[in-house]
C-alpha atoms as a printed R data frame, in Angstrom:
    type eleno elety resid chain resno       x       y       z
1   ATOM     1    CA   ASP     A     1  21.404 -15.434  -1.010
2   ATOM     2    CA   PRO     A     2  24.513 -13.177  -0.995
3   ATOM     3    CA   GLU     A     3  23.093 -11.160  -3.893
4   ATOM     4    CA   LYS     A     4  19.992  -9.922  -2.239
5   ATOM     5    CA   TRP     A     5  19.613  -7.673   0.692
6   ATOM     6    CA   LEU     A     6  15.691  -7.827   1.128
7   ATOM     7    CA   ASP     A     7  13.565 -10.582   0.549
8   ATOM     8    CA   VAL     A     8  10.151 -10.023  -1.389
9   ATOM     9    CA   LEU     A     9   8.097  -9.606   1.911
10  ATOM    10    CA   THR     A    10  10.495  -7.294   3.817
11  ATOM    11    CA   ARG     A    11  11.014  -5.194   0.461
12  ATOM    12    CA   GLY     A    12   7.356  -4.750   0.103
13  ATOM    13    CA   ASP     A    13   6.768  -3.850   3.640
14  ATOM    14    CA   LEU     A    14   9.601  -1.312   3.382
15  ATOM    15    CA   LEU     A    15   7.910   0.303   0.306
16  ATOM    16    CA   HIS     A    16   4.481   0.192   2.120
17  ATOM    17    CA   ARG     A    17   5.831   2.266   5.155
18  ATOM    18    CA   ILE     A    18   7.535   4.732   2.728
19  ATOM    19    CA   VAL     A    19   4.304   5.358   0.843
20  ATOM    20    CA   GLU     A    20   2.076   5.533   4.158
21  ATOM    21    CA   ASP     A    21   4.430   8.152   5.792
22  ATOM    22    CA   PHE     A    22   4.713  10.034   2.550
23  ATOM    23    CA   TYR     A    23   0.832  10.164   2.162
24  ATOM    24    CA   ARG     A    24   0.255  10.919   5.908
25  ATOM    25    CA   ARG     A    25   2.513  14.075   5.454
26  ATOM    26    CA   LEU     A    26   0.676  15.112   2.400
27  ATOM    27    CA   LEU     A    27  -2.637  14.590   4.048
28  ATOM    28    CA   GLU     A    28  -1.514  16.671   6.976
29  ATOM    29    CA   GLU     A    29  -0.632  19.544   4.674
30  ATOM    30    CA   LYS     A    30  -3.977  18.947   2.508
31  ATOM    31    CA   GLU     A    31  -1.761  18.750  -0.745
32  ATOM    32    CA   LYS     A    32  -2.016  16.350  -3.592
33  ATOM    33    CA   PRO     A    33   1.024  14.643  -4.939
34  ATOM    34    CA   ALA     A    34   3.157  16.551  -7.437
35  ATOM    35    CA   TYR     A    35   6.287  15.249  -8.882
36  ATOM    36    CA   SER     A    36   8.197  18.397  -9.120
37  ATOM    37    CA   LYS     A    37   7.122  19.481  -5.640
38  ATOM    38    CA   HIS     A    38   7.131  16.232  -3.534
39  ATOM    39    CA   LEU     A    39   9.984  14.262  -5.102
40  ATOM    40    CA   GLN     A    40  12.373  15.428  -2.463
41  ATOM    41    CA   LEU     A    41  10.081  14.698   0.195
42  ATOM    42    CA   LEU     A    42   9.436  11.113  -1.040
43  ATOM    43    CA   GLU     A    43  13.224  10.385  -1.343
44  ATOM    44    CA   SER     A    44  13.854  11.778   1.964
45  ATOM    45    CA   ILE     A    45  11.387   9.532   3.625
46  ATOM    46    CA   ALA     A    46  12.869   6.643   1.564
47  ATOM    47    CA   ARG     A    47  16.452   7.446   2.589
48  ATOM    48    CA   GLN     A    48  15.348   7.536   6.132
49  ATOM    49    CA   LYS     A    49  13.126   4.202   5.859
50  ATOM    50    CA   MET     A    50  16.105   2.521   4.265
51  ATOM    51    CA   LYS     A    51  18.611   3.456   6.858
52  ATOM    52    CA   GLN     A    52  16.479   2.227   9.656
53  ATOM    53    CA   GLN     A    53  16.065  -1.073   7.588
54  ATOM    54    CA   LYS     A    54  19.773  -1.416   6.967
55  ATOM    55    CA   GLU     A    55  20.521  -0.947  10.811
56  ATOM    56    CA   GLU     A    56  18.092  -3.619  11.641
57  ATOM    57    CA   GLN     A    57  19.008  -5.893   8.917
58  ATOM    58    CA   PRO     A    58  22.528  -5.238   7.501
59  ATOM    59    CA   PRO     A    59  22.981  -6.006   3.875
60  ATOM    60    CA   PRO     A    60  25.630  -8.751   2.868
61  ATOM    61    CA   TYR     A    61  27.807  -6.141   1.371
62  ATOM    62    CA   GLU     A    62  27.592  -2.483  -0.008
63  ATOM    63    CA   ALA     A    63  27.283  -3.334  -3.667
64  ATOM    64    CA   VAL     A    64  23.950  -5.294  -3.077
65  ATOM    65    CA   TYR     A    65  22.754  -2.360  -0.746
66  ATOM    66    CA   ALA     A    66  23.382   0.142  -3.485
67  ATOM    67    CA   TYR     A    67  21.662  -1.917  -6.092
68  ATOM    68    CA   GLU     A    68  18.511  -2.516  -4.075
69  ATOM    69    CA   TYR     A    69  18.804   1.336  -2.854
70  ATOM    70    CA   ALA     A    70  18.606   2.444  -6.500
71  ATOM    71    CA   GLU     A    71  15.773   0.056  -7.249
72  ATOM    72    CA   ILE     A    72  13.817   1.271  -4.461
73  ATOM    73    CA   MET     A    73  14.371   4.867  -5.260
74  ATOM    74    CA   GLU     A    74  13.171   4.389  -8.863
75  ATOM    75    CA   SER     A    75  10.036   2.324  -7.457
76  ATOM    76    CA   CYS     A    76   9.337   5.611  -5.517
77  ATOM    77    CA   ARG     A    77   9.829   7.940  -8.526
78  ATOM    78    CA   LEU     A    78   7.364   5.616 -10.635
79  ATOM    79    CA   PHE     A    79   4.934   5.856  -7.828
80  ATOM    80    CA   LEU     A    80   4.991   9.520  -7.520
81  ATOM    81    CA   ARG     A    81   4.398  10.052 -11.271
82  ATOM    82    CA   ALA     A    82   1.425   7.745 -11.085
83  ATOM    83    CA   GLU     A    83   0.057   9.266  -8.095
84  ATOM    84    CA   GLU     A    84   0.104  12.707  -9.447
85  ATOM    85    CA   GLU     A    85  -2.039  11.562 -12.358
86  ATOM    86    CA   ASN     A    86  -4.180   9.584 -10.134
87  ATOM    87    CA   ALA     A    87  -4.787  12.622  -7.910
88  ATOM    88    CA   ALA     A    88  -7.298  13.971 -10.443
89  ATOM    89    CA   PHE     A    89  -9.688  11.141  -9.877
90  ATOM    90    CA   GLY     A    90  -9.741  10.990  -5.839
91  ATOM    91    CA   THR     A    91  -8.325  11.795  -2.491
92  ATOM    92    CA   PRO     A    92  -6.991   9.499  -0.004
93  ATOM    93    CA   VAL     A    93  -8.922   9.174   3.073
94  ATOM    94    CA   TYR     A    94  -7.862   6.094   4.770
95  ATOM    95    CA   LEU     A    95  -4.077   4.640   4.850
96  ATOM    96    CA   GLU     A    96  -3.472   0.972   6.229
97  ATOM    97    CA   LEU     A    97  -6.956   0.592   7.098
98  ATOM    98    CA   THR     A    98  -7.381  -2.539   9.256
99  ATOM    99    CA   PHE     A    99 -10.651  -4.419   9.448
100 ATOM   100    CA   GLY     A   100 -11.545  -7.243  11.991
101 ATOM   101    CA   LEU     A   101  -8.379  -6.458  14.043
102 ATOM   102    CA   GLY     A   102 -10.098  -5.510  17.428
103 ATOM   103    CA   GLY     A   103  -8.461  -2.830  19.246
104 ATOM   104    CA   VAL     A   104  -6.266  -1.519  16.263
105 ATOM   105    CA   GLU     A   105  -6.953   2.284  15.768
106 ATOM   106    CA   ASN     A   106  -7.762   3.554  12.316
107 ATOM   107    CA   GLN     A   107  -7.086   7.046  11.538
108 ATOM   108    CA   GLY     A   108 -10.352   9.145  11.372
109 ATOM   109    CA   ILE     A   109 -12.764   6.206  12.181
110 ATOM   110    CA   SER     A   110 -14.114   5.807  15.822
111 ATOM   111    CA   GLY     A   111 -14.871   2.253  16.815
112 ATOM   112    CA   GLU     A   112 -13.874  -1.093  15.242
113 ATOM   113    CA   ILE     A   113 -14.448  -2.049  11.697
114 ATOM   114    CA   PRO     A   114 -15.716  -5.574  11.881
115 ATOM   115    CA   PRO     A   115 -14.287  -8.472  10.020
116 ATOM   116    CA   ALA     A   116 -15.609  -9.159   6.710
117 ATOM   117    CA   ARG     A   117 -18.300 -11.861   6.897
118 ATOM   118    CA   ILE     A   118 -18.793 -14.422   4.202
119 ATOM   119    CA   ASN     A   119 -21.928 -16.767   4.519
120 ATOM   120    CA   LEU     A   120 -21.560 -20.164   2.973
121 ATOM   121    CA   PRO     A   121 -24.226 -22.348   1.635
122 ATOM   122    CA   SER     A   122 -23.880 -24.803   4.770
123 ATOM   123    CA   GLY     A   123 -25.161 -21.935   6.948
124 ATOM   124    CA   ARG     A   124 -21.754 -21.415   8.540
125 ATOM   125    CA   HIS     A   125 -19.598 -18.430   7.954
126 ATOM   126    CA   LEU     A   126 -15.920 -17.156   7.473
127 ATOM   127    CA   LEU     A   127 -14.675 -14.134   9.132
128 ATOM   128    CA   LEU     A   128 -11.752 -12.318   7.461
129 ATOM   129    CA   ARG     A   129  -9.619  -9.723   8.744
130 ATOM   130    CA   GLY     A   130  -6.814  -7.820   7.225
131 ATOM   131    CA   LYS     A   131  -5.534  -4.338   5.919
132 ATOM   132    CA   ILE     A   132  -6.444  -2.266   3.113
133 ATOM   133    CA   ASP     A   133  -3.630  -0.294   1.810
134 ATOM   134    CA   ARG     A   134  -5.610   2.884   0.877
135 ATOM   135    CA   VAL     A   135  -9.324   4.096   0.395
136 ATOM   136    CA   ASP     A   136  -9.775   7.152  -1.810
137 ATOM   137    CA   ARG     A   137 -12.809   9.139  -2.086
138 ATOM   138    CA   LEU     A   138 -13.598   9.718  -5.616
139 ATOM   139    CA   HIS     A   139 -14.163  13.373  -6.833
140 ATOM   140    CA   THR     A   140 -16.728  12.754  -9.566
141 ATOM   141    CA   GLU     A   141 -19.250  10.776  -7.582
142 ATOM   142    CA   ASP     A   142 -20.104   9.575  -4.165
143 ATOM   143    CA   ALA     A   143 -17.885   6.783  -4.325
144 ATOM   144    CA   TYR     A   144 -14.586   5.171  -2.992
145 ATOM   145    CA   GLN     A   145 -11.654   3.405  -4.640
146 ATOM   146    CA   ILE     A   146  -9.772   0.720  -2.829
147 ATOM   147    CA   TRP     A   147  -5.994   0.437  -3.527
148 ATOM   148    CA   ASP     A   148  -3.951  -2.515  -2.831
149 ATOM   149    CA   TYR     A   149  -0.196  -1.762  -3.651
150 ATOM   150    CA   LYS     A   150   1.514  -4.519  -5.581
151 ATOM   151    CA   THR     A   151   5.222  -4.397  -4.860
152 ATOM   152    CA   GLY     A   152   6.063  -7.942  -5.908
153 ATOM   153    CA   GLY     A   153   5.053  -7.491  -9.623
154 ATOM   154    CA   THR     A   154   1.927  -7.605 -11.902
155 ATOM   155    CA   TYR     A   155   2.489 -11.387 -13.188
156 ATOM   156    CA   ALA     A   156  -0.916 -12.549 -12.326
157 ATOM   157    CA   PHE     A   157  -2.813  -9.387 -13.407
158 ATOM   158    CA   GLU     A   158  -4.516  -9.207 -16.797
159 ATOM   159    CA   PRO     A   159  -6.767  -6.235 -17.497
160 ATOM   160    CA   GLY     A   160 -10.397  -7.391 -17.845
161 ATOM   161    CA   SER     A   161  -9.814 -10.519 -15.563
162 ATOM   162    CA   MET     A   162  -9.665  -9.003 -11.955
163 ATOM   163    CA   PHE     A   163 -10.689 -12.067 -10.247
164 ATOM   164    CA   TRP     A   164  -8.572 -14.589 -12.467
165 ATOM   165    CA   GLY     A   165 -11.463 -17.132 -12.916
166 ATOM   166    CA   GLY     A   166 -12.086 -17.176  -8.984
167 ATOM   167    CA   ARG     A   167  -8.602 -17.791  -8.135
168 ATOM   168    CA   GLN     A   168  -7.837 -14.198  -7.044
169 ATOM   169    CA   LEU     A   169 -10.398 -12.797  -4.576
170 ATOM   170    CA   GLN     A   170  -8.658 -10.057  -2.731
171 ATOM   171    CA   HIS     A   171 -10.391  -7.423  -4.521
172 ATOM   172    CA   ALA     A   172 -13.768  -8.860  -3.828
173 ATOM   173    CA   LEU     A   173 -12.986  -9.435  -0.213
174 ATOM   174    CA   TYR     A   174 -11.607  -5.799   0.294
175 ATOM   175    CA   GLY     A   175 -14.702  -4.549  -1.163
176 ATOM   176    CA   LEU     A   176 -16.832  -6.717   1.147
177 ATOM   177    CA   ALA     A   177 -14.711  -5.292   4.006
178 ATOM   178    CA   TRP     A   178 -15.313  -1.885   3.060
């Protein structure tokens, strides 16, 4: 499509890399996200990651790049505003946490996190592997919150129907893995 630079998966991966780098820096500094304090940092990371992406995958023409650049920067600003509010409830402890992917190192965790195991009525089982975008430790209780960034939209999400009648299992599977 000559009117697009990044497909949905590439754009989502780019946003994930921006957010992960941003949070790794905040965690190193032991800081909570604050819009007025960290907007410049987040935008700088976004510019750097977008420059790398542009070198690897040149856009069809500059106007398309400029449009998608503006969209991604706006997504970063919205993310930071939401994260400033969310910081009151929890602190990230793991970013891009893998499970069932032997040999992959997870920051702060020694050893491998095994695959999530689902026992079936037949006596057989399924082993699942994947990556959880973020795990936060909640401040008010001894509990954790699992995050999955949705960069493609919220079209299938309705408040109060997290599992969408059994058709949306990602939340439950991530909880099982954790």
